[in-house]
C-alpha positions as CSV (number, residue, x, y, z in Angstrom):
1,M,106.3,209.1,-74.5
2,K,106.2,206.4,-77.0
3,M,103.9,206.6,-79.9
4,R,102.8,203.9,-81.8
5,L,101.7,204.0,-85.3
6,L,97.9,204.2,-84.2
7,W,98.4,207.1,-82.3
8,V,100.0,208.7,-84.5
9,M,97.6,208.6,-87.2
10,V,94.8,210.1,-84.4
11,L,97.2,213.0,-83.6
12,A,97.7,213.3,-87.6
13,A,94.1,213.3,-88.1
14,A,93.6,217.0,-86.5
15,I,95.9,218.4,-88.4
16,P,94.5,219.0,-92.1
17,G,97.8,218.9,-93.9
18,R,99.0,215.5,-92.2
19,I,96.3,213.7,-93.3
20,L,96.7,209.9,-94.1
21,A,93.5,208.7,-95.5
22,Q,90.2,209.9,-94.8
23,S,86.7,210.6,-96.2
24,I,84.8,213.8,-96.0
25,H,81.6,211.7,-95.6
26,P,80.7,209.1,-93.0
27,F,81.4,205.3,-93.8
28,F,78.0,203.8,-91.9
29,K,74.8,204.4,-92.3
30,E,72.4,204.7,-89.3
31,D,71.3,201.1,-89.3
32,D,74.7,200.0,-89.2
33,T,75.6,201.8,-85.7
34,V,76.4,199.8,-82.4
35,F,76.4,200.7,-79.2
36,K,78.4,198.7,-76.7
37,P,78.2,199.7,-72.8
38,E,81.2,197.8,-72.1
39,L,83.6,200.5,-74.2
40,L,82.6,203.0,-71.7
41,G,85.4,203.9,-69.3
42,K,89.0,204.2,-69.3
43,W,91.5,201.9,-71.2
44,T,95.3,201.6,-71.6
45,L,97.5,201.4,-74.4
46,E,100.9,201.7,-72.7
47,K,101.8,203.0,-69.2
48,D,101.4,206.5,-70.3
49,V,98.8,206.6,-73.0
50,M,95.4,206.6,-72.0
51,V,91.8,206.6,-74.0
52,E,88.5,207.4,-72.5
53,F,84.8,206.4,-73.8
54,R,81.8,208.3,-72.7
55,D,78.4,207.8,-73.7
56,L,77.0,211.0,-75.7
57,G,73.3,209.3,-76.5
58,E,72.1,208.2,-79.4
59,K,74.7,205.3,-80.1
60,T,77.4,208.1,-80.2
61,Y,80.9,207.7,-78.1
62,G,83.2,210.8,-76.9
63,I,86.2,209.4,-77.3
64,T,89.2,211.4,-75.1
65,F,93.0,210.5,-76.1
66,H,95.2,211.5,-73.2
67,A,98.5,212.6,-75.0
68,D,100.0,213.4,-71.7
69,N,99.2,214.6,-68.4
70,N,98.4,217.9,-69.9
71,S,96.9,217.6,-72.9
72,A,94.0,216.0,-74.7
73,F,92.4,215.3,-77.7
74,Y,88.8,214.9,-78.3
75,F,86.7,212.7,-80.9
76,R,82.9,212.3,-81.9
77,A,82.6,208.5,-83.1
78,H,80.1,205.9,-84.0
79,L,80.8,202.0,-83.5
80,F,79.4,200.5,-86.5
81,C,79.1,196.5,-88.1
82,V,79.0,195.5,-91.8
83,N,79.9,191.9,-92.4
84,D,80.2,190.9,-88.9
85,K,83.0,193.1,-88.8
86,Y,83.4,196.6,-86.2
87,F,84.4,199.7,-87.2
88,L,85.1,203.1,-85.5
89,D,84.0,206.3,-87.4
90,G,85.6,208.9,-85.9
91,Q,85.9,212.8,-86.2
92,V,88.3,215.4,-84.3
93,A,86.4,217.3,-82.1
94,G,88.5,219.5,-80.2
95,M,91.5,219.4,-78.1
96,K,93.4,220.8,-74.7
97,L,97.0,221.9,-74.6
98,P,98.8,222.8,-72.1
99,E,98.9,226.8,-71.8
100,D,102.5,228.1,-73.1
101,G,104.8,229.0,-70.3
102,G,102.6,227.4,-67.6
103,E,103.9,225.6,-64.5
104,K,103.2,222.2,-64.7
105,S,103.0,220.4,-61.4
106,P,104.5,217.2,-60.9
107,E,101.0,216.1,-59.4
108,A,99.4,217.5,-62.1
109,G,98.1,214.4,-63.7
110,I,95.0,212.7,-65.9
111,A,92.7,212.6,-62.8
112,Q,93.3,216.2,-61.9
113,M,92.3,217.6,-65.7
114,Q,89.2,219.6,-65.9
115,E,86.6,216.8,-67.2
116,P,85.2,217.8,-70.5
117,S,81.5,218.3,-71.1
118,N,79.8,216.8,-73.8
119,K,79.8,219.8,-75.7
120,D,83.6,219.5,-76.3
121,F,82.7,216.6,-78.5
122,M,80.4,218.5,-80.9
123,P,82.8,219.9,-84.3
124,D,82.5,223.5,-84.3
125,R,82.4,225.1,-87.6
126,S,84.9,228.1,-86.2
127,D,87.4,225.9,-85.3
128,F,89.3,225.9,-89.0
129,L,92.7,224.5,-87.8
130,L,90.9,221.2,-87.2
131,N,90.3,218.3,-89.7
132,R,86.3,217.2,-89.5
133,S,86.7,214.5,-92.4
134,H,85.9,210.9,-90.9
135,G,88.8,208.6,-90.2
136,L,88.2,204.7,-90.1
137,L,89.5,202.0,-87.5
138,R,89.0,198.5,-87.7
139,V,88.1,197.1,-84.1
140,S,87.8,193.4,-82.7
141,F,86.6,192.0,-79.6
142,G,86.9,189.0,-77.7
143,A,85.5,186.7,-75.2
144,N,87.2,189.0,-72.3
145,P,85.5,192.3,-71.6
146,D,88.4,194.0,-70.1
147,E,90.3,194.3,-73.5
148,F,89.8,195.2,-77.2
149,T,92.2,196.0,-80.4
150,M,91.9,198.8,-83.0
151,S,93.7,198.7,-86.2
152,T,94.7,201.6,-88.4
153,W,95.2,201.5,-92.0
154,E,98.3,200.1,-93.5
155,E,100.0,202.8,-94.5
156,S,100.7,202.1,-97.8
157,W,97.7,200.4,-99.0
158,L,95.0,203.1,-100.0
159,P,98.0,204.9,-102.1
160,K,99.2,201.7,-103.6
161,M,95.5,200.8,-105.0
162,A,95.0,204.3,-106.0
163,E,98.2,203.9,-107.9
164,L,97.0,200.8,-109.2
165,D,93.5,201.9,-110.1
166,K,92.2,199.3,-107.5
167,L,90.7,201.8,-105.2
168,T,87.1,201.3,-106.4
169,V,85.6,204.3,-104.5
170,A,85.8,207.9,-105.5
171,H,88.6,209.4,-104.3
172,T,91.1,212.5,-104.9
173,K,94.8,212.4,-104.0
174,D,97.0,216.0,-103.6
175,E,100.2,216.4,-105.2
176,M,101.9,214.4,-102.1
177,G,100.3,211.4,-103.2
178,R,97.9,211.5,-99.7
179,V,94.1,210.1,-100.3
180,L,90.7,211.8,-99.5
181,L,88.1,209.7,-100.2
182,T,85.0,211.7,-101.8
183,A,82.4,208.8,-102.4
184,E,78.5,209.0,-100.9
185,T,78.0,207.0,-97.5
186,D,76.1,204.2,-99.8
187,E,79.1,203.6,-102.0
188,L,81.7,203.7,-99.1
189,R,79.6,201.2,-96.6
190,E,79.5,198.5,-99.4
191,W,83.5,199.1,-99.8
192,V,84.2,198.7,-96.6
193,R,82.3,195.5,-96.3
194,E,84.7,193.9,-98.7
195,L,87.9,195.7,-97.2
196,P,90.8,192.6,-96.8
197,A,92.9,192.1,-93.6
198,E,95.8,193.9,-95.6
199,A,94.2,197.2,-95.4
200,F,94.6,197.5,-91.8
201,D,97.9,197.7,-89.7
202,K,98.7,195.5,-86.8
203,P,96.2,195.7,-84.3
204,E,96.8,197.4,-81.3
205,H,96.1,196.2,-78.0
206,L,93.9,198.4,-75.3
207,Q,93.3,197.2,-71.9
208,R,90.8,198.3,-69.0
209,A,92.3,200.7,-66.5
210,E,90.5,199.0,-63.8
211,A,91.2,195.1,-64.5
212,G,94.7,194.9,-63.4
213,K,93.8,196.0,-60.0
214,S,90.4,194.1,-60.2
215,A,92.5,190.7,-60.9
216,R,95.0,191.4,-58.0
217,A,92.2,192.2,-55.6
218,E,90.7,188.3,-56.2
219,E,94.1,186.5,-56.2
220,P,93.8,185.7,-52.3
221,E,90.7,184.4,-52.9
222,K,91.5,182.2,-56.0
223,S,94.7,180.5,-54.4
224,G,92.7,179.9,-51.1
225,P,92.2,181.7,-47.6
226,P,94.6,182.1,-45.3
227,T,94.4,179.8,-42.5
228,G,92.4,180.6,-39.4
229,S,89.8,182.8,-41.7
230,K,86.8,183.3,-41.2
231,R,86.0,181.5,-44.6
232,A,87.9,178.6,-43.5
233,T,86.5,178.4,-40.2
234,R,83.2,178.3,-41.7
235,S,84.4,175.5,-44.6
236,A,85.5,173.3,-41.6
237,T,82.5,174.1,-39.5
238,L,80.2,172.9,-42.7
239,S,82.5,169.6,-43.5
């Protein structure tokens, strides 16, 4: 399965040793949070890549990233808006991996996977293998409710700003140059407000999983009813 940068970052976020750039504190304040019901449901990035949003209550999303038919990563996330720009602040909550040595049925797919419960999206302190830092994604919405875009950090931007002493929020770096933001939420929020476009990578496009089916179902009606149909007969009668 082809993995774009966005999903490489998502998978890397689950392993502390592969942190690209995250924060130990949230990027948002409670008053910044926004809940968009239209985000709920399943979205496709590519043919075999699916992302599902669910409502956990209190303006919180549970996001399931289906890596393949037998694997899933769970995230707890908040959508927030500052300066008319939308962002997702997310934490890894858990994962489901195939059992070693288990036989995988060709018919086994996402629809057959056991549905996670809301508890699966609650960070568990006992699971020390998962990174609990806050990740940040830029989100953009257009006129079409069946699509939106997400952008991860541009890989070199934060390390470059830190090297040039232009990263104005508190942070630290490890021996490999990876950045971890340590600033408090109030400072982070003001910093996010002024982030330039070049801080983020090329947007990744997500399409609602059901949108294509709905569009195809409406095509005959858009192109006009077939001769002899009830709609055509009724139109002729009215005229």
